[in-house]
C-alpha positions as CSV (number, residue, x, y, z in Angstrom):
1,M,-50.8,-87.4,-85.5
2,S,-53.6,-87.1,-88.1
3,A,-55.6,-89.8,-86.3
4,G,-55.4,-88.0,-83.0
5,L,-53.6,-90.8,-81.2
6,V,-50.4,-88.8,-80.7
7,K,-50.1,-85.1,-79.9
8,R,-47.1,-83.0,-80.5
9,N,-45.0,-82.8,-77.4
10,R,-42.1,-80.5,-77.0
11,A,-40.7,-82.6,-74.1
12,L,-40.0,-85.4,-76.6
13,P,-38.7,-83.7,-79.6
14,H,-37.3,-86.7,-81.4
15,G,-40.3,-89.0,-81.7
16,I,-42.6,-91.4,-79.9
17,K,-41.7,-93.6,-76.9
18,L,-43.8,-96.8,-76.8
19,L,-44.4,-97.8,-73.2
20,G,-46.2,-100.8,-71.8
21,D,-46.0,-104.1,-70.1
22,A,-46.5,-107.5,-71.8
23,R,-48.8,-108.5,-69.0
24,D,-51.1,-105.5,-69.4
25,V,-51.1,-105.1,-73.1
26,K,-52.8,-107.5,-75.5
27,V,-51.8,-107.3,-79.1
28,D,-53.5,-109.7,-81.5
29,T,-52.5,-108.3,-84.9
30,P,-48.9,-108.3,-86.2
31,L,-47.8,-104.7,-86.3
32,T,-44.6,-102.9,-87.6
33,I,-44.1,-99.9,-85.4
34,E,-41.5,-97.2,-85.9
35,V,-40.6,-95.3,-82.7
36,A,-37.8,-93.3,-81.1
37,A,-37.7,-95.4,-77.9
38,V,-39.5,-98.5,-76.6
39,S,-39.7,-100.3,-73.3
40,A,-38.9,-104.0,-73.1
41,G,-42.4,-104.9,-72.1
42,A,-44.0,-103.1,-75.0
43,A,-41.5,-104.6,-77.5
44,A,-42.3,-108.1,-76.1
45,A,-46.0,-107.5,-76.4
46,V,-45.7,-106.4,-80.1
47,E,-43.2,-109.2,-81.0
48,S,-45.3,-111.9,-79.3
49,A,-48.1,-111.2,-81.8
50,G,-45.6,-111.6,-84.7
51,G,-45.0,-107.9,-85.0
52,R,-41.8,-105.8,-85.1
53,V,-40.6,-102.7,-83.3
54,V,-38.0,-100.5,-85.1
55,R,-36.2,-97.7,-83.4
56,V,-35.8,-94.9,-85.9
57,Y,-33.5,-91.9,-85.4
58,H,-34.8,-88.5,-86.3
59,T,-33.5,-85.0,-85.6
60,A,-36.1,-82.4,-84.6
61,L,-36.1,-81.0,-88.1
62,G,-36.3,-84.5,-89.7
63,L,-39.2,-85.5,-87.5
64,R,-41.0,-82.2,-88.3
65,A,-40.5,-82.9,-92.0
66,H,-41.7,-86.4,-91.6
67,L,-44.9,-85.4,-89.8
68,L,-45.7,-82.1,-91.5
69,P,-44.3,-82.4,-95.1
70,H,-46.9,-79.8,-96.4
71,K,-45.1,-77.1,-94.4
72,F,-41.9,-77.5,-96.5
73,D,-41.3,-76.2,-100.0
74,N,-38.2,-78.5,-100.3
75,L,-38.1,-81.5,-97.9
76,P,-34.7,-81.7,-96.1
77,R,-32.7,-84.9,-96.2
78,F,-32.7,-87.0,-93.1
79,A,-29.6,-86.7,-91.0
80,A,-27.2,-89.6,-90.7
81,V,-27.5,-91.7,-87.5
82,P,-24.7,-91.0,-85.1
83,P,-22.5,-94.0,-84.3
84,V,-23.6,-94.0,-80.7
85,Y,-27.2,-94.5,-81.8
86,V,-26.3,-97.1,-84.3
87,D,-24.8,-99.1,-81.4
88,K,-28.1,-98.8,-79.6
89,G,-30.1,-100.3,-82.4
90,Y,-31.4,-97.2,-84.2
91,V,-31.9,-97.2,-88.0
92,H,-32.0,-94.4,-90.6
93,P,-35.5,-93.4,-91.6
94,D,-34.8,-94.5,-95.2
95,D,-33.8,-98.0,-94.0
96,A,-37.0,-98.4,-91.9
97,P,-39.5,-101.0,-93.1
98,S,-42.1,-98.5,-94.1
99,A,-39.6,-96.8,-96.5
100,S,-38.9,-100.1,-98.3
101,E,-42.6,-100.9,-98.6
102,Q,-43.3,-97.5,-100.3
103,Q,-40.8,-98.0,-103.1
């Protein structure tokens, strides 16, 4: 958000959806991207360059705390991932690759 690539959207309260088609998108650099949802074509484009797409589960409050931590006196803990989302491949924000790189 701070780079201006993504704007806050009330229609998608739980994160970013990565869309694209492997034929239309050229990714040369391996990237690790954390998103709420991803299309098969976009995932294929990122993974063909050696990157990784991780689906991370956030509640509306958890996403707000993640994006705007300066607005909170005490940061709330992230909610547990509901079993139905675990079956769909979502991970907890603390288990995402960026969380392990920061420790």
